[in-house]
N, C-alpha and C positions, 0 to 999 in steps of 0.2 A: 476974501474970495471964496469962502466956504459955501456961499449960496449957490453958485452954478454947479458945483459938484453934487449937490443933493438931487436935482432932477435927473442927472445922468445916472446916479446910483439907483434911484427909484426905477428908471426906465430899464436899466440892466437887470434889476431884480424882477421886474414884471416880465421881461423876455424869458428869463430862466424859469420862472413859474409857469409861463404859458407853454414853453417847450417841454416841460416835465408833465404837464397835464394831458392825460390820454382820454379824457371824456370826449365822446363824439367822434373819435377816430374811426369807429366801425361805421358810423353814418356816412362819413366822408368816403371811406373805401367802398361802401355800397353804392354811393352816388356815382363813382367811377365805373363800377362793374355792372350795375343794374341795366343800363341800356343794351349792353352786349348780351347779358343773360336773357333779357326779355325778347330781344330780336331772335336769338337762337331758339328760345322756347316757342315763340310764335311760328318760326320757320318749321320746326319739327311738327307742330300741331297741323299746320297747313299741308305739309307733305303727307302726313298721315291721313288727313281728310281726302286729299286727291287720290291717294292709293285706295282707300276704302270705297270712295265713290266709283272709281274705275272697276273695282271688283263687283260692286252691285250692278253696274252697267253690263259687265261681262256675263254675269249670271242671268240677268234678265234677257239679254240678247240670245243667249244659248237656249233658254226656255222658250222664248217666242219663236226662234228659228225652227224649233222642233215641229211647229205647226206646218211648215213647208215640207219637212222631211217625211212626215207621216200623211201628207195629202189633205190635212184638215183645212189649210188655207185655200188650196185650190178647189176643194169640194164645196166649200162655203162661199166661194167667189169673194174672198177677202180683199178689200181695197187697201191702198197704202195708208189711208186714214184709219181704217179698222186695225191694220197691223200696228201702226204707231200707237193707237189707243191700247192695244193689248200689251205692247211693250211698256208703255207709260204706266199702266196699272201695276206692273211688276216692279217698277223702279221709282214709284212716286214718293218714296220715303225721303230721298235726297234731291230729286230732280224736278224741275218745272217742265211740263210737257211742251210748252211753246218753244223751248230751246233745244228740244230733242229732234234729231234728224235721222232718218232711216234710208238706207240704200240697199236694194235687193237686186242683184244681177244674176242672170241665168246664163250658163254656158253649156252648149251641146256636148255630148260625150266626146272624149278624145280631142278637145280643143284646149288651148292654153288659157289660163285665167289671168286676166290683166286688171290689176287694181292700181288706181292712181291716188296719190295723196290729195286730200281736200284742202291742204294749205298751200297757197300759191303766193309767194312774196310776202309772207307773214299775215295774209288775210285768209279767212275761211271762205271757200267757194262751194256753194250749195248747188251742184248740178247732178243731183241724184235721180235714179230711176227706180222703177218698181216693175220688174219683169215677172211674167208668169212662167211656170215651169211644168214639165211633164216627167214621167218616170224615167230615171236614168240620167237626167240632167244634173250638172253640178251647180249648186246654188251658193252664192256668197252673200250673207246678210251682214251688213255693217250698221252700227248705230254710233252716232256722234253726239257729244254734248259739250258746250262751251262753258267750262267751269270757271267762275270768277275767282281771281286771286287778290289777296289783300296785303300780303307781306312783301310783295315785290318792291314797294317803296322803301323798305329797310335794307335793300341790297341783295336780297335773296330772290333770284329770278329764275323760275321754271316755266315762264310763259312762252308759248309758241304762237299765240295770236294776239294782235294789237298790243305789242310790247310798249311799255311806257310806265310812267309813274301812276297813272290812273287807268282803269278799264282793261288791265292785263287779264288774259285768259289762258287757260290750259285746255287744249282740245283732248277730251277723253274719247277714246275710240274702242269699240268692241266689235269683234268679228267672229262669225260662225260660218264655216265652210263645210259642205257635206254633199253627198250624192242623194238625190231624191229616190225613195223606194220605188220599185217598178209598179206600174199600174195594175 
């Protein structure tokens, strides 16, 4: 009966040798951690891009809105398309002009400013206007851009428009409010 003991002994020896061998353990540990690491890294990159794009939109909106404050838009009879082009020229680094929306509302002196959210039921509603203004009016210039998100499928969700595994978007909004200089 010594023959059956030999395979058992060889198997036992092989298991001990395998258990003591540490080659490849780093690769196995990396395989466990890598998906979490990359998901976190891509979420940080996407959040940074959204923040950076929002800052560019804010700066461009403030610069373009200055045209109303100083009467340049009114004096040159600037249309909504002209104003949108002016804004687009300032933010074209990160933005596509066809997804950029502009809303210019004018309020008479001593009236309340009423601003509504363009997101209704998780959908973007484009019912914007382009009002003309005169000296002393309060003008609110808002710009919107639907920023596409990619990491939402990995469980990181900052979307506020069209939530889902595909086509999720974050609405970037920039606002400039001011009183127009007197005529």
